[in-house]
N, C-alpha and C positions, 0 to 999 in steps of 0.2 A: 428752381427745383432740381438742382444738380448736386451730385454726391461725391465727385472725385476729391480726395484730400490732397492738399498741398504737402508734398513730401519734403520740401526744403524749408525747414523751420529756422527761424532766426530768433534771437532773444528779443523780448519786448523792448521797444524804444524807451530809454530812461532819460527823457529831457530833464535838464537840471532844475528847471523851474516848474515842471509839471510832473511830479512823482506819481507813479501809478500804484494803485492798491485795489482791493476788492470794492472799496467804497467809492473809488473814482476810476471808472473803467475807460473813460475817454480822455485823451490828451488833447489840449488845444494847441495848434501850431499857428504861428503868424507867418503869412506868406507875403513876399518871397523870402523874408529873413531866415526862416527855418525850412527852406525847400529841401535841403540835403537830408535833414532828419526825417522829413515827411516822405520823401522818396524811399528811404530805407524802411520806414514803417509799412509802406504800402507796396513793397516789392512783391509781385505776384508770380514770379517765375516758378513754374511747375516742372519738377524733374522726377524721374522714376528711379527709385533706389535699385541697386544691382540685384538684390534678392528678388524683387518683383519682376525685373526684366528676365532673370533666369527662369523663374516660375512660369511666366507667360510663354517664353520661347519653348519650354518643354511641353506645355499644354498644347500649343499650336502644332508642334511637330507630331505629337502622339495622335491628336485628333485627325490630323491630315493623313497620317500613315496607317492608323489602326481603326479609324472610323468610330462606329457605334460602341465598340468595346471600350475604347479610351473615354468616350463621352460618358458612358454609364459609370465607369470607374471614378472619374472626377466628380460626377454628380453625387455619388455615394460619399466620397471623401469630403466634399465641401458643403453639401446640402444635407448629408446625414441619412440619405434614403437610397436604396437600390431600386430603381424604377423598373417596372414591368411594362409600362406604357408611358412614352414620353409626351405624347399629345393629350391634351385635355379633351375628354369626350364632349361633344356638343350638348349632350344632356346635362352635363355638370355645369356648363356655362348657362344654360337655360334655367337650371335650378337656382343658381346664384342670383340670377336676375329676378326670378319669381319670388325668392325669399327676402330680397332686399327691401328696405324701408321705401315705400312708394314715393314719399316726399323726396328722398335722396335720388331716386331714379328720375323724378321729374326735373330735379336740378341738373343732373347729368345730361338729360336730353336737351334742356334749354341751353346749357353751356356748349354742347356739341353743335347745336344749330348755330349758335353765335360764331363758333370757331370755323365751321364750314362756310358760313356766309362770308366771313372775312377772306378766307383762302380762295373762294371763287373769283375774287377780284384779281388774284395773281395769275389766273390761267392765261397761258400764252397761246397764240395762234400761229400756224405755219404761214409763211408768206412767199409769194412768187411775183416776179416782175420781168418785163420784157425790155431788152435793150435793142439798139439798132442792129441790123443784120440778122434778125431772127433768133437772137440769143435769149434764152430764158434762164434766170438765176433765182435762187430762193433758199429757204431754210424750212425743213420739215421738223415739227415738234412732235415727239412720240413719247408716251409714258414708258417707264421701265416695266419689265415683265413681272419681276418678283422683288418684294421688299420685306425686310425684317425690321420690326419695331421692337427694340429692347426696352423693357419696362422694369425698373428696379423693384426689388421685393425684399424679403427677409425681414429685417427689423422694422421696416416701414413700408407702407403701400402707397402708391401714387396713381390712383385712377385718372388724375388729371393728365399724366404723361401718356396714358392710353389715348385719350381724346386728342391731345395736341399732336401726336405722331400719326394717328389714323386719318385725321381730317385732310391734311394736304396730300397724303398718298391717295386717298379716294378721289379728291377733286382732280388730281393729276391723271387718274384713270389707270392706276397700276392694276395689272391683271390679277396677281396673286399676292395678298397681304398676309404675312405671318407675324405672329407676336410671340415673344418668349419672356418668361418671368420666373424667378426662382420660386420653387415650392418649399414647404417646410419639411421637417423630418418625417412627417407622415405622408408626404407626397401631395399635400393639399396646396392649392393656389389661393391666395387671398380672395375672398368672395367679392370684395369691392372692385378689384381689378377685373374679375370675370364679368361682373355686372356692367362695368364700363366698356369692356370688349363687346358685349351684347348690344349696348347702346350704339357703339361705333360701327357695328356690322362686321366685326372681325371674328371669323369662325375658326380659323386655324391658330390655336393657342397651344404653346408648349410649356412644360413645367421645368425649364432648364435655365440656369443662370451662369454668370461668371464668364471668364475668358473662354471656357470650353464651349459655351453656347455660341459665342461670336465665331469661334473657329468652325464649329459644325455648319453653321449657315453660310460662312464665307467659302468653305471648301466643298461642302456637301458630303453626306454619308449615305449609307444604304437606307436610312430612315429619315434623314433630314435633307430637304431640298437646298441646293445652292442658290443663293439670291444674288441680286444685282446691287443692292444697297443695304447698309445697316445703319439705322438711326436710333437715337435715344441715349440718355445718360446712364451712368453706372459708376461703380467704384473704380479704384485705380487699376485693377486688373482688367476690367471691361474696357476702360479708356485705352490702356496700353495695347490690348488685343485689337481694338479698332485701328489704332495707329499701325500695328504690324500687318494687318490684312488689307490695308488700303493699297489698291492696285489689283488685288484679286476681286475686290468689290469696291464700290463707292461708299463713302461714309459722310455723315452730316458734319461732324466736328469732333474734336477731342475736348470734352467739357472739363472745366475746372471748378473750384469752389464758387458758390454763389456770391454775388456782390451787388451793392447798391450805393449810389451817390445821391445825396439830396442837396439841391441848391435852394437856399431860403433867403428871403428878404426880411426886413425888420418887422413885418407884420405877420410872419409865420407863427403857427401854433406849435410850441415846443413839444407837447405830448404827442401830437400827430407825428412829428419827426422821430421822436424816440421810439414809438411803437413800430414805425416803418423800418427803422434801423434794427430793432429787435427781431422783426419778421425775417430779415436776412440772417442775422446772427444766430438764430435758433436752429438753422439748418445743420451747422457744422462748426467746430472750433476754428476751422480755417476760412470760414466765410468772412467777408469784409463789408463794413458799413461806414460811410464817410459823410459828414455834413460839411458843406462849403457855404460860407455866408460872409457878407461884408459887415454884419451886425455883431458887435462884441456882446451885446445884451442877449441876443438869441443864442449865441454860442455858449454863454455862461448858463443860461436857462436849460439848454439841452444837456449840458454836462451834469447839472444838478439833478435833472429829472431822470437821466439814465442811471445815475448812482442810486437814486431813491427807489426806482421802479424795478431794477434788475432782479432784486430779491423776491419780487412778487410773481415772477414767471416760473412756470413748471420746469423749464429748461434753463434755469438761471445760471448754472455753472457753465453750460455751453455758450450762452450769450455773453457772460462776463469774459470768458477766455477769448472768444472771437473779437469782441470789442477791444480788449486789452492788447491782443497780439496784432490785430489787423484793422482796427478801427481808428478813426481820427475825427477831430473837428478842426477845420481850416478857416481862419479868419483872413479875408482878403481886403484889399483897399477899395474894391469896387465890384459891381456885378459883372462887368466885362471881364475882370480878372478872375472872378469865380468861374465863369464859363471857360476860360483858358485852362484853369486847374482841372476842371472836369474833363476837358479834351485830353489833357495829359494822362489822366487815369483811363479814359475810354471804357467806362463801366458797362457791365451787363445791363443793369437797370439804372435809369436816371429819373429822379423825381424833381419836379419844379414847383416848390412851395413858394411861389411868388405871385404878386398881384396880377400881373399880365404875362403869363408864360409864353404866349405867342410872340410877344415883343422880343424875347431873348432867344427864341428858337433858331433864328438864322445864325446866331453866334455859336451854335453847338453843332459839331460835325460828327463826333464819335460816341455812339452809345448803341447798345443792342435794342433797347426800347426806351422811349421817353414818355413819362407820365405827366400830363399837363394839369397843374393846379392841385390844391390840397385835397380835393375829393377823388382824385384819380390815384388811389393808393396802389402800390405794386401788387397787393393781394388780388385786386380786381383782374389784373392781367394774368396772374398765375392760374386762375380758375375759369373766368367767365366772360371777359370782354370780347375776345375773338382773336386778336393777334397772338401768334405763337409764343409760348413761354420758353421754348428751347432757344437760348440766346448765346451769342459769343461771350466768352469770359477771358480773364487774364490779359486784358488790353487788346484782344483780337477783334474787338468791335471797330478798330481802325481799318480792317480789311475783310472781315467776315460779316455775315448777315444772319438773321433769325432763320430757323427751319421754315421752309416754304414749299409751295408746289414746285418751284424751280429745282429743288433737290431731287424730285422724283421723276423728272423728265430729262430727255437728252435731245440734242439738236443735231440734225444732219444737213449738211450743205447739199444743195441740188444745183448741178451745172449741166445745162443742155446747150452745147455749142453748135453753131450751124456751119455748114460747108462754106458758105460765102464769107463768114467772119473768119474762119480759119485761113481762107485764101488771102484775106486782107491783112491779118495780124500774125500769121504763122511764122514768117521769117523773123519777125521781132522776137517772138517767143523762143525760137531756136537759138538766136544769138544770145539771149539772156542765159540760156542753158550753157552755151559755149563759154561764157564768162565765168561760170561756176565749174567748168571742167567736166561736165557731165554729158559725154558724147551721146549716150543712148537716149537721154532726154531730148536732145536736139534732133536726133535722127528719127525719133518717134513722130515728130512733127513733119520733118522734111520728107519722110516716106509718103506721107499723106499728100503733101503739096505736089508731089510728082504725079499723083493720080488725078489731080484737078484738071 
């Protein structure tokens, strides 16, 4: 569910024995023979073009120095409306909830319950323990006071992003949860987003979008509170703004285009695989979908089905471009090799269309979320299962994790040193400081030792 576009585009790979056209959107690569061509095809480096950088720098500077005036100017420029009220009245949120399809509300409520139940298992507790000499050490876990949940809007609405961002913040115990999402040219916020906010218990909703919204909540204005963390996906301007304000506030991640890898064995169902690849590709022309399999027969069947079915999709042009530019089918010599290729990619979503997915799970180290077996399609995770759908992209699953309760808490070390223990270890500590050339550090201990 991520919307940042990859600004570094490369020409589609033109393998000499796998020509690409609209009727054959996926190229088959033999691994490791064609590893170099595969790496070029799947290069996911995201860079921000200079124009975007200059635009965001200007927005951040103006909002920081001019406050509400700049925020309203940019909202009029980019959203097409001069707002008289930036916050959505609670009555408008209640009306959106009341007027929504009751069946959809029930689905939202069940999904939110699932997501909340999952995140409750992530909750951390403070700990303390006593050492010899009366020393008490520990770590206190406390929630952040204020969080901003950014929810994309405009051309598309993502109520699922409301639920996924709100649940871990609430479980963490964040005192004040704010949400912002772009409004339309009439100042209206998508009613599905407002209904999801009501389901998630988010009362403070703002009709602001883009880099200007991130700047306002990062720095604070006369009307907008300064928060401690900004979470949620957005376009390249939102992503770049989050990157620039990091340090003034915490952020969850800088999200890139959505991606999926499917590992399949000889018994996999080709149409399941194709539709799951389409599900990622329809997000954005820069999305990536990759099949890895040791079965040449499955590879050929998926290639044929993708070419045959792409034209039946409402977003067929987006799907075709995404698969052509950023998709691939990789044929490996073994399942173990398939796992190594997947780890090389470190995908946002990893689906295991294999007979016994638990058997190969220990061989897989790098993925944002892993979907076990053919019935665990990625769409289940996007909306309903419980684990968060805000996941690391662009290979950052090697070192980043999904959005979680841990993003909304902070840890404080607790040190309660005793007089007797300082008497025992104080001179050792002072000598340690001496070796670093920090006299005052050493004397801060020695002055106490003289009083013992």
